[in-house]
C-alpha positions in Angstrom: 13.5 27.4 0.0 16.5 27.2 -1.9 16.7 24.0 -2.3 17.9 22.2 -6.3 17.4 18.9 -6.1 14.7 16.6 -5.3 16.9 14.9 -2.5 17.0 18.6 -1.2 13.3 19.1 -0.9 12.6 16.1 0.4 15.3 16.6 2.8 13.7 20.0 3.5 10.4 18.7 3.8 11.2 16.2 6.4 12.9 19.5 8.5 10.4 21.8 8.3 7.0 20.1 10.1 7.7 19.4 13.7 5.6 16.0 13.6 6.2 13.5 10.8 2.4 12.6 10.9 -0.4 15.1 11.6 -4.0 14.4 10.3 -6.1 16.8 9.1 -7.7 18.4 6.0 -8.1 21.9 7.0 -4.2 22.9 6.2 -3.8 20.6 3.1 -7.0 21.9 1.8 -6.4 25.3 2.4 -2.7 25.1 0.0 -4.6 23.0 -2.6 -7.4 25.9 -2.7 -4.5 28.5 -3.6 -3.1 26.6 -6.0 -6.2 26.8 -7.7 -7.9 23.4 -6.5 -7.9 21.6 -10.0 -9.4 18.2 -10.7 -6.6 15.9 -10.7 -9.3 13.8 -13.9 -12.2 13.2 -14.9 -12.7 10.2 -13.0 -11.3 9.7 -9.2 -11.2 6.5 -7.8 -10.0 6.3 -3.7 -8.3 3.2 -2.2 -8.1 2.6 1.2 -7.9 0.1 4.1 -5.2 -1.9 7.0 -3.8 -3.9 3.9 -4.3 -4.3 0.3 -4.4 -1.0 -0.6 -1.1 -0.9 -2.9 -2.2 -4.6 -4.6 -6.0 -2.9 -5.6 -4.2 -0.1 -7.0 -2.0 -2.1 -9.2 -4.7 -3.7 -10.3 -7.1 -1.0 -11.1 -4.2 0.5 -12.9 -3.2 -2.6 -15.0 -7.0 -3.2 -15.9 -7.3 0.4 -16.7 -4.3 0.5 -19.0 -5.3 -2.4 -20.6 -9.0 -0.8 -21.8 -7.0 2.1 -23.0 -7.6 4.9 -20.3 -4.8 7.0 -19.7 -4.4 6.8 -15.4 -2.2 7.8 -12.9 -1.3 6.3 -9.7 -0.3 8.0 -6.3 1.3 5.4 -3.9 3.1 5.3 -0.5 5.4 4.8 1.0 7.9 3.8 -1.7 10.6 1.1 -2.1 13.9 2.5 -3.9 13.2 5.9 -5.5 10.8 8.3 -4.2 9.5 8.7 -7.6 7.8 5.7 -7.2 5.2 7.3 -5.2 3.4 9.3 -8.3 3.1 7.6 -11.6 1.5 8.7 -15.3 0.9 6.3 -17.9 2.8 3.5 -16.6 5.7 6.0 -15.9 7.2 7.3 -12.8 7.2 11.0 -12.5 10.8 12.1 -13.3 12.8 14.5 -10.6 12.2 17.7 -12.7 8.2 16.9 -12.5 8.6 16.5 -8.8 10.5 19.6 -8.1 8.2 21.8 -10.3 5.1 21.0 -8.0 6.9 21.3 -5.1 8.3 24.8 -5.8 4.3 25.9 -6.6 3.1 24.1 -3.2 6.2 25.9 -1.2 4.7 29.5 -3.1 1.0 28.6 -2.3 1.4 27.6 1.3 3.4 31.1 1.9 6.4 30.6 3.2 7.2 34.5 3.9 3.8 35.3 5.0 2.0 35.6 8.2 -0.8 33.5 6.9 2.0 30.6 6.1 0.4 26.8 6.2 2.8 24.2 7.8 3.0 21.0 5.8 3.7 17.5 6.6 6.4 15.7 4.3 3.4 13.1 3.2 0.7 16.4 2.7 3.8 17.7 0.1 3.5 14.6 -1.7 -0.2 14.2 -2.0 -0.4 17.7 -3.4 2.3 16.7 -6.0 0.4 14.0 -6.8 -2.8 16.0 -7.7 -0.9 19.2 -8.9 1.2 16.2 -11.7 -2.3 14.5 -12.3 -4.2 17.7 -13.0 -1.7 18.9 -15.9 -1.6 15.2 -17.2 -5.0 15.2 -19.2 -5.5 11.9 -17.2 -8.6 9.3 -18.0 -8.3 8.3 -14.2 -6.8 9.3 -10.9 -6.5 6.7 -8.6 -5.4 7.6 -5.1 -3.8 5.4 -2.2 -4.9 6.5 1.4 -1.9 7.1 3.8 -3.3 6.8 7.2 -6.8 6.1 7.9 -8.7 7.8 5.7 -11.1 10.6 6.9 -8.2 13.0 7.5 -5.6 11.5 5.7 -4.7 14.5 3.0 -5.7 12.4 0.0 -9.2 13.0 1.2 -9.5 16.5 0.4 -10.5 14.9 -3.2 -13.7 13.8 -3.1 -13.7 10.6 -5.3 -16.2 9.1 -7.7 -15.6 5.7 -6.1 -14.1 4.5 -2.8 -12.4 1.2 -1.8 -11.8 0.1 1.6 -10.1 -3.4 1.1 -9.6 -4.7 4.8 -9.8 -3.2 8.4 -7.4 -4.5 11.0 -5.2 -3.5 14.0 -2.9 -0.8 12.7 -1.9 2.5 13.7 -3.8 2.2 16.8 -1.9 5.5 18.0 -3.9 7.4 15.2 -7.1 5.6 14.6 -8.0 4.3 17.7 -7.6 0.8 19.6 -10.7 -1.7 18.0 -12.1 -2.4 14.9 -15.3 -0.7 14.8 -13.0 2.7 16.0 -10.6 2.0 12.7 -13.6 0.8 10.4 -14.9 4.1 10.9 -11.8 6.0 10.3 -11.6 4.1 6.8 -15.2 4.7 5.6 -14.6 8.8 5.9 -13.5 8.3 2.0 -16.8 7.3 1.1 -19.0 10.3 -0.1 -22.8 10.4 -0.3 -24.6 8.3 -3.2 -21.0 7.5 -4.7 -20.3 3.9 -5.5 -18.8 2.5 -1.8 -16.9 -0.9 -2.5 -16.0 -2.7 1.0 -13.6 -5.9 -0.2 -14.0 -7.4 3.1 -16.8 -10.4 3.8 -17.4 -9.7 7.4 -17.1 -5.7 7.8 -16.9 -4.2 11.1 -20.2 -2.5 12.1 -18.0 1.0 12.9 -17.5 0.6 9.0 -20.9 0.2 8.0 -22.6 2.7 10.4 -20.3 5.5 8.9 -21.3 4.3 5.9 -24.9 4.7 6.0 -24.5 7.8 8.2 -22.5 9.4 4.8 -25.3 8.1 2.9 -22.8 6.2 0.6 -23.8 3.6 -1.9 -22.3 0.6 -0.6 -21.2 -2.6 -2.1 -20.0 -5.6 -0.2 -18.2 -8.1 -1.0 -20.4 -11.9 -0.6 -23.3 -9.7 -0.8 -23.4 -7.6 -3.7 -20.4 -9.1 -5.8 -18.9 -12.7 -5.0 -15.8 -14.5 -6.0 -16.1 -18.1 -6.6 -13.1 -20.1 -7.4 -12.6 -22.5 -10.7 -10.0 -24.8 -11.3 -6.9 -22.9 -12.7 -9.4 -19.9 -12.8 -12.1 -17.6 -10.5 -15.8 -15.8 -11.0 -16.5 -12.9 -10.3 -20.2 -12.3 -10.4 -22.7 -9.9 -9.6 -26.2 -9.5 -9.9 -25.5 -8.6 -13.7 -22.4 -9.9 -14.5 -20.3 -12.9 -14.5 -16.4 -13.2 -15.2 -14.4 -16.0 -15.7 -10.7 -14.7 -14.8 -7.4 -15.9 -14.7 -5.5 -16.2 -11.3 -3.4 -13.4 -10.8 0.4 -13.5 -11.2 0.2 -11.7 -7.3 0.7 -14.5 -4.9 -1.1 -14.3 -1.9 -4.2 -15.5 -1.2 -6.3 -12.3 -0.3 -5.2 -11.1 -4.3 -8.3 -12.6 -5.6 -10.2 -10.7 -3.4 -8.0 -7.1 -3.9 -8.9 -8.1 -8.0 -12.7 -8.3 -7.1 -12.7 -5.3 -5.4 -11.1 -3.0 -7.8 -13.3 -5.0 -10.3 -16.7 -3.6 -8.4 -15.5 -0.3 -8.8 -15.0 -0.2 -12.2 -18.3 -1.8 -12.8 -20.5 0.4 -10.5 -18.4 3.5 -13.0 -19.0 1.4 -16.3 -21.4 4.0 -17.9 -18.4 6.3 -17.6 -15.5 4.2 -18.3 -17.2 1.4 -20.2 -16.9 -2.0 -19.4 -14.4 -3.9 -21.1 -14.0 -8.0 -20.0 -11.1 -8.6 -22.0 -9.4 -5.8 -20.4 -10.4 -6.7 -17.0 -8.6 -10.2 -17.8 -5.4 -8.9 -18.8 -5.3 -6.7 -15.9 -5.7 -9.4 -13.4 -3.4 -11.2 -14.7 -0.9 -8.3 -15.4 -1.0 -6.8 -12.1 2.4 -6.5 -10.7 3.6 -4.9 -7.4 7.3 -5.1 -6.1 7.3 -7.0 -2.0 4.0 -8.4 -1.7 5.4 -12.1 -1.6 7.6 -11.7 -4.5 9.6 -14.9 -5.3 13.1 -14.5 -6.6 15.7 -16.8 -7.4 19.2 -17.8 -7.7 20.7 -21.1 -9.2 22.0 -23.3 -6.1 20.8 -20.6 -3.8 18.0 -20.5 -1.3 14.4 -19.4 -2.6 13.8 -15.4 -1.9 10.9 -14.7 -0.7 10.3 -10.8 0.3 7.1 -9.1 1.5 6.4 -6.0 3.4 3.6 -7.3 5.5 4.1 -5.3 9.0 0.6 -5.9 10.8 -1.2 -9.0 12.4 -3.5 -9.4 9.3 -0.9 -9.4 7.0 1.3 -12.1 8.7 -2.2 -14.3 9.3 -2.1 -14.1 5.1 2.0 -14.7 5.1 1.3 -17.8 7.3 -1.3 -19.1 5.1 0.7 -18.6 1.9 3.8 -19.9 3.9 1.6 -23.4 4.7 0.0 -24.1 1.3 3.8 -23.1 -0.4 6.2 -25.3 1.7 9.9 -25.1 0.9 11.7 -28.9 0.8 14.0 -27.6 3.6 12.9 -24.8 5.9 11.8 -21.1 6.6 14.6 -18.8 7.4 13.2 -15.2 8.5 15.1 -11.9 8.1 12.5 -9.4 10.4 12.6 -5.9 11.2 9.7 -3.7 12.7 8.9 -0.3 13.7 7.7 0.7 17.7 4.7 1.1 17.0 3.9 -2.1 15.6 2.4 -5.5 17.4 5.7 -7.5 16.8 3.6 -10.8 18.8 0.7 -9.8 17.0 3.0 -10.1 13.7 5.6 -13.3 15.0 2.3 -15.6 16.6 0.6 -16.8 13.1 4.2 -17.5 12.1 6.2 -19.2 14.7 5.0 -22.6 13.2 6.2 -22.0 10.0 9.7 -20.2 10.8 12.6 -22.5 11.4 15.1 -19.4 12.5 14.5 -15.9 12.8 17.1 -13.3 11.9 16.5 -10.1 13.8 17.5 -6.7 11.9 17.6 -3.2 13.3 15.7 -0.3 11.9 16.6 2.0 14.3 19.1 3.7 11.6 16.6 3.7 8.9 13.4 5.5 10.8 13.2 7.6 14.3 10.3 4.5 14.8 12.6 1.9 13.5 13.1 -1.0 16.4 16.5 -2.2 17.1 17.3 -5.8 17.0 17.6 -6.1 20.4 14.6 -4.3 21.1 12.8 -6.1 18.8 14.1 -9.7 20.5 13.0 -8.2 23.8 9.4 -7.9 21.8 9.8 -11.5 20.2 8.3 -14.8 22.0 10.0 -17.5 22.9 11.8 -18.5 19.4 15.6 -19.6 18.2 16.7 -15.8 17.1 20.0 -14.4 15.5 20.6 -10.8 16.0 21.9 -8.7 13.4 22.7 -4.7 12.9 21.1 -4.4 10.1 19.0 -5.7 7.4 22.3 -6.5 4.7 23.9 -8.3 7.9 20.4 -10.4 8.3 20.0 -11.2 4.9 24.4 -12.2 4.5 23.7 -14.5 7.8 20.6 -16.0 6.5 22.3 -17.0 3.2 25.4 -18.4 4.7 23.2 -20.5 6.8 20.7 -21.7 4.6 20.7 -24.9 2.3 19.8 -24.5 -0.9 16.3 -25.8 -0.1 15.7 -23.5 2.1 13.6 -20.1 1.9 14.7 -17.1 2.7 11.6 -14.9 4.0 12.3 -11.3 4.3 9.4 -9.3 5.8 8.1 -6.8 8.3 8.1 -3.0 6.8 9.1 -1.1 3.8 12.6 -0.8 5.5 13.0 -4.7 5.0 11.9 -4.7 1.6 13.7 -2.0 0.4 17.3 -3.1 1.3 16.4 -6.5 0.1 15.9 -5.5 -3.3 18.8 -4.0 -3.6 20.9 -6.8 -2.2 19.2 -9.4 -4.0 20.3 -7.6 -7.4 24.2 -7.3 -6.0 23.9 -10.8 -4.9 22.3 -12.4 -8.6 18.8 -12.9 -7.8 16.3 -12.3 -10.1 
């Protein structure tokens, strides 16, 4: 490999493996073994689930940082820069650090050997994160699962505590066509006798059965820990603790549940991490993550809301928020999706809330992206306008919208990222 820049490396990684996704741990585990398999941190927390993973990581990072811990976070996908995927002490990894990690991975996989190990783009990134964390003298590493759990590259690390935030239908081609099958795959990040936090109140039987088979120490929402709403606040409770906490800045109704799951993981590890209730409250209040019901404003212009919701469960949460926070005027949607998504299931809960749809094509952004025409074919009967790209859809929505309307850009990270750039260019903040 003669690549010099980060862009060269990322292009190379996308070209050398015939599949964008190939689940399984043997290949990535072998390369990690060749790299010496250093521990990424003294304590590792892994976060999986269909939705809410990124927000839960953000809560963990904010709470632990407020408690004075040095934290590394691995998340995916990124929005604007690949470097966002790997953070150490709140700072994105720089190009030189990433390139050094990729060079070490390339050497370890034995590119010139008959025992060369193929890796996917995601597996390169996961190994880079683990290597960078191992060199960074962390107190805690927080790892977000990319897809599923059991066979995701992150799962080569035995987490000290693991969280499954939610389970719903998504990525069925890889994880199964029913909730129980998907739940079993996601429970694969749990470990025997270690805390296994389940953030949903009614988890699928498949997840519970798999956790029991593993022998994990299950900690369930509404059973082992509870959330109780208060006026302008909320309580987190378990058998031995009761915290009065501020509402999170993250807007979606599910964010308190995500914060509650994060707190349970920290409580389960309190003998090793300490238990700082003031840091927890500060972390709940200060946690931020872009494109999760992110609200942007511009004088004299409609409000802009950006959300990465891209499956039916996320769409139901979005619809709940829209119903609770109606604009004075209309909701105008800018929507794009990938070909493996349940477009009908995403759109159905939102139809009553959206006055007009602008459909943007993502076929130029991803091999899995639907064109605007293909997307319209999957839409239920609704008023739609087809556009060729996200920017064109946003321009059309802005031209049509009144100042008291709201533009909602959602459906994919491939919608959220260019919307953030468009917002900055057009004066939203």
